GUVORO-412607 format. One line per 2 residues: number of its first residue (from 1); for each residue x, y, z of N, C-alpha, C, CB. Coordinates in Angstrom, 3 decimals. Glycine has a CB too. Layout:
N
NUM> X:Y:Z:X:Y:Z:X:Y:Z:X:Y:Z; ...
% end
This chain:
100
1> -3.704:60.134:8.186:-2.949:59.115:7.493:-3.499:57.722:7.784:-1.488:59.196:7.883; -3.978:57.506:9.000:-4.539:56.208:9.339:-5.741:55.906:8.454:-4.936:56.161:10.822
3> -6.599:56.898:8.230:-7.771:56.693:7.395:-7.341:56.338:5.976:-8.666:57.946:7.394; -6.339:57.015:5.452:-5.841:56.727:4.108:-5.313:55.299:4.034:-4.738:57.727:3.711
5> -4.562:54.885:5.026:-4.017:53.531:5.029:-5.122:52.500:5.121:-3.038:53.351:6.179; -6.131:52.737:5.938:-7.243:51.799:6.035:-8.000:51.731:4.730:-8.183:52.191:7.166
7> -8.117:52.861:4.032:-8.766:52.849:2.720:-7.958:51.998:1.751:-8.928:54.287:2.171; -6.641:52.127:1.785:-5.800:51.307:0.921:-5.912:49.835:1.296:-4.342:51.765:1.001
9> -5.947:49.547:2.581:-6.093:48.166:3.023:-7.393:47.566:2.513:-6.037:48.084:4.546; -8.446:48.357:2.489:-9.739:47.830:2.068:-9.739:47.447:0.601:-10.831:48.844:2.334
11> -8.798:47.945:-0.176:-8.714:47.615:-1.593:-7.674:46.537:-1.883:-8.394:48.856:-2.387; -6.932:46.140:-0.881:-5.792:45.259:-1.074:-6.192:43.820:-1.374:-4.920:45.290:0.141
13> -5.617:43.296:-2.429:-5.669:41.871:-2.723:-4.289:41.525:-3.258:-6.829:41.501:-3.757; -3.652:40.549:-2.663:-2.300:40.201:-3.083:-2.084:38.706:-2.951:-1.254:40.968:-2.259
15> -1.149:38.197:-3.667:-0.827:36.768:-3.585:0.365:36.588:-2.659:-0.525:36.170:-4.998; 0.277:35.621:-1.801:1.359:35.301:-0.876:1.749:33.851:-1.080:0.943:35.564:0.600
17> 2.986:33.544:-0.786:3.459:32.170:-0.849:4.094:31.831:0.488:4.467:31.964:-2.023; 3.754:30.685:0.998:4.366:30.237:2.248:4.738:28.776:2.097:3.409:30.448:3.464
19> 5.808:28.398:2.734:6.273:27.009:2.683:6.211:26.407:4.079:7.719:26.922:2.112; 5.870:25.147:4.118:5.832:24.451:5.386:6.064:22.972:5.125:4.487:24.690:6.122
21> 6.874:22.361:5.943:7.099:20.928:5.805:6.266:20.237:6.874:8.625:20.562:5.935; 5.443:19.319:6.434:4.601:18.595:7.377:4.329:17.202:6.830:3.274:19.355:7.639
23> 3.858:16.348:7.685:3.474:14.998:7.267:1.987:15.052:6.945:3.794:13.912:8.386; 1.600:14.506:5.817:0.200:14.562:5.409:-0.068:15.843:4.629:-0.729:14.474:6.636
25> -1.191:16.473:4.915:-1.565:17.706:4.228:-0.614:18.825:4.625:-3.024:18.095:4.551; -0.022:19.518:3.629:0.849:20.644:3.989:0.026:21.750:4.643:1.592:21.190:2.740
27> 0.693:22.558:5.449:-0.006:23.648:6.129:0.959:24.777:6.407:-0.654:23.162:7.437; 0.389:25.959:6.645:1.167:27.096:7.115:0.801:27.265:8.579:0.882:28.415:6.272
29> 1.802:27.200:9.439:1.541:27.310:10.872:1.022:28.704:11.214:2.816:27.001:11.681; 0.168:28.762:12.209:-0.530:29.996:12.597:0.414:31.189:12.775:-1.296:29.767:13.884
31> 1.480:31.034:13.538:2.400:32.154:13.793:3.074:32.621:12.508:3.466:31.749:14.822; 3.491:31.679:11.661:4.116:32.012:10.383:3.115:32.717:9.466:4.664:30.741:9.702
33> 1.880:32.247:9.470:0.816:32.830:8.656:0.552:34.278:9.068:-0.472:31.997:8.777; 0.415:34.522:10.359:0.161:35.878:10.860:1.306:36.819:10.495:-0.039:35.858:12.387
35> 2.537:36.355:10.637:3.697:37.185:10.286:3.719:37.477:8.791:5.008:36.494:10.707; 3.442:36.478:7.976:3.443:36.638:6.523:2.388:37.656:6.074:3.193:35.286:5.842
37> 1.196:37.567:6.632:0.121:38.510:6.293:0.508:39.916:6.731:-1.217:38.088:6.956; 1.015:40.053:7.940:1.421:41.354:8.471:2.521:41.979:7.613:1.901:41.211:9.922
39> 3.537:41.181:7.263:4.642:41.674:6.436:4.161:42.092:5.051:5.725:40.605:6.309; 3.277:41.300:4.470:2.767:41.616:3.135:1.963:42.909:3.143:1.906:40.469:2.609
41> 1.116:43.092:4.138:0.331:44.326:4.230:1.245:45.528:4.427:-0.686:44.238:5.383; 2.280:45.377:5.230:3.241:46.459:5.438:3.928:46.818:4.122:4.289:46.060:6.500
43> 4.321:45.797:3.362:4.999:46.016:2.084:4.073:46.702:1.067:5.504:44.679:1.520; 2.821:46.271:1.005:1.892:46.804:0.003:1.338:48.170:0.353:0.758:45.854:-0.188
45> 1.125:48.448:1.639:0.467:49.687:2.068:1.453:50.689:2.642:-0.605:49.382:3.097; 2.587:50.203:3.139:3.572:51.094:3.725:3.312:51.393:5.191:3.613:52.369:2.958
47> 2.406:50.663:5.787:2.121:50.810:7.216:1.818:49.432:7.776:0.926:51.798:7.469; 2.572:49.048:8.805:2.369:47.736:9.398:1.161:47.759:10.320:3.620:47.286:10.163
49> 0.261:46.798:10.186:-0.852:46.710:11.128:-0.320:46.425:12.531:-1.858:45.614:10.692; -1.075:46.820:13.537:-0.675:46.544:14.916:-0.635:45.041:15.178:-1.635:47.229:15.902
51> -1.619:44.328:14.624:-1.690:42.885:14.860:-2.504:42.209:13.770:-2.300:42.587:16.239; -2.167:40.958:13.522:-2.961:40.067:12.677:-3.175:38.810:13.500:-2.249:39.753:11.280
53> -4.424:38.378:13.607:-4.754:37.204:14.411:-5.540:36.210:13.569:-5.558:37.606:15.670; -4.981:35.019:13.384:-5.650:33.941:12.664:-6.023:32.859:13.670:-4.743:33.365:11.525
55> -7.132:32.155:13.439:-7.608:31.191:14.431:-6.835:29.879:14.501:-9.016:30.887:14.159; -6.079:29.543:13.426:-5.380:28.252:13.415:-4.390:28.212:12.258:-6.388:27.076:13.305
57> -3.781:27.051:12.048:-2.929:26.831:10.885:-3.803:26.859:9.628:-2.151:25.475:11.003; -3.197:27.200:8.484:-3.909:27.201:7.207:-3.569:25.906:6.477:-3.533:28.459:6.339
59> -4.574:25.067:6.262:-4.366:23.807:5.556:-4.148:24.055:4.074:-5.556:22.866:5.766; -3.203:23.325:3.501:-2.851:23.482:2.107:-3.724:22.662:1.193:-1.428:23.116:1.899
61> -4.983:23.042:1.098:-5.909:22.417:0.171:-6.515:23.530:-0.664:-7.014:21.582:0.916; -6.365:23.440:-1.988:-6.852:24.486:-2.870:-8.325:24.792:-2.588:-6.662:24.076:-4.335
63> -8.631:26.085:-2.488:-9.996:26.526:-2.220:-10.288:26.759:-0.741:-10.957:25.519:-2.757; -9.398:26.300:0.142:-9.593:26.519:1.577:-9.582:28.011:1.874:-8.500:25.794:2.403
65> -10.517:28.460:2.708:-10.540:29.862:3.127:-10.438:29.945:4.636:-11.821:30.568:2.634; -9.938:31.075:5.099:-9.823:31.341:6.532:-10.053:32.825:6.760:-8.428:30.897:7.087
67> -10.757:33.148:7.823:-10.990:34.533:8.213:-10.083:34.869:9.389:-12.486:34.772:8.578; -9.231:35.875:9.184:-8.352:36.380:10.237:-8.797:37.803:10.564:-6.835:36.337:9.800
69> -8.279:38.362:11.638:-8.598:39.750:11.961:-7.329:40.584:11.974:-9.320:39.846:13.319; -7.473:41.817:11.561:-6.376:42.768:11.490:-6.737:43.949:12.377:-6.099:43.223:10.014
71> -5.797:44.394:13.188:-6.001:45.565:14.030:-5.024:46.647:13.607:-5.827:45.216:15.532; -5.565:47.841:13.345:-4.742:49.004:12.983:-5.288:50.191:13.762:-4.757:49.283:11.416
73> -4.507:50.675:14.733:-5.020:51.728:15.600:-6.195:51.170:16.382:-5.438:52.988:14.781; -7.297:51.898:16.372:-8.497:51.430:17.059:-9.438:50.668:16.148:-9.224:52.590:17.664
75> -9.030:50.422:14.909:-9.898:49.756:13.943:-9.564:48.281:13.830:-9.784:50.420:12.578; -10.607:47.487:13.583:-10.451:46.055:13.370:-11.118:45.703:12.049:-11.060:45.230:14.552
77> -10.389:44.995:11.197:-10.912:44.564:9.906:-10.744:43.060:9.774:-10.202:45.298:8.743; -11.662:42.424:9.051:-11.523:41.006:8.751:-10.685:40.844:7.492:-12.910:40.332:8.582
79> -9.869:39.817:7.478:-9.019:39.499:6.345:-9.354:38.073:5.921:-7.494:39.658:6.698; -9.605:37.892:4.630:-9.948:36.575:4.106:-8.744:36.006:3.350:-11.199:36.654:3.178
81> -8.309:34.823:3.735:-7.227:34.118:3.057:-7.840:32.984:2.249:-6.165:33.578:4.076; -7.394:32.827:1.009:-7.891:31.760:0.149:-6.709:31.046:-0.493:-8.855:32.319:-0.934
83> -6.610:29.742:-0.277:-5.537:28.954:-0.878:-5.820:28.836:-2.374:-5.420:27.536:-0.206; -4.846:29.281:-3.197:-5.016:29.261:-4.649:-4.319:28.076:-5.303:-4.494:30.546:-5.246
85> -3.235:27.589:-4.700:-2.563:26.411:-5.254:-1.649:25.789:-4.210:-1.757:26.782:-6.516; -1.373:24.520:-4.413:-0.473:23.774:-3.540:0.431:22.944:-4.443:-1.264:22.866:-2.513
87> 1.742:23.086:-4.241:2.719:22.318:-5.003:3.698:21.719:-4.006:3.457:23.209:-6.071; 3.499:20.459:-3.670:4.305:19.827:-2.624:3.990:20.481:-1.291:5.823:19.934:-2.943
89> 5.027:21.063:-0.670:4.830:21.754:0.598:4.725:23.268:0.422:5.964:21.427:1.546; 4.635:23.742:-0.834:4.507:25.172:-1.089:3.039:25.522:-1.271:5.327:25.590:-2.334
91> 2.563:26.418:-0.429:1.164:26.833:-0.446:1.101:28.284:-0.890:0.497:26.646:0.953; 0.304:28.544:-1.918:0.091:29.918:-2.361:-1.333:30.306:-1.991:0.344:30.075:-3.904
93> -1.466:31.534:-1.475:-2.793:31.993:-1.078:-2.935:33.491:-1.340:-3.052:31.681:0.409; -4.182:33.892:-1.553:-4.511:35.301:-1.718:-5.003:35.831:-0.395:-5.569:35.514:-2.830
95> -4.816:37.123:-0.210:-5.318:37.797:0.977:-6.140:38.994:0.515:-4.150:38.236:1.928; -7.302:39.154:1.121:-8.164:40.289:0.796:-8.784:40.802:2.085:-9.268:39.892:-0.238
97> -8.845:42.115:2.208:-9.505:42.718:3.357:-10.992:42.720:3.070:-8.975:44.164:3.643; -11.780:42.155:3.979:-13.218:42.011:3.803:-13.888:43.373:3.773:-13.815:41.149:4.916
99> -14.745:43.590:2.795:-15.455:44.853:2.651:-16.689:44.942:3.544:-15.857:45.049:1.214; -17.151:43.809:4.054:-18.389:43.793:4.814:-18.138:43.661:6.249:-19.272:42.709:4.373
% end
């Protein structure tokens, strides 16, 4: 089952929305971002990853990308986040599991 879930994860691309209030450029705080990615993967695949680790907050500037890591069992996969739009303090981003 783990192999099946990892195969599904490798095909996953989904849109996420996160809100954050900040002064200046809006951002999604690191802990909130990791939880949001983890919850979304659980919802889409039906299996929660053991951990999602992002290096920092995600700045709300369209086109910004960030590489996070996902751990499921003994496997580690890279996850790419891409900001698709920003409306005030609402940041929308896509998440994709890196194939390489």
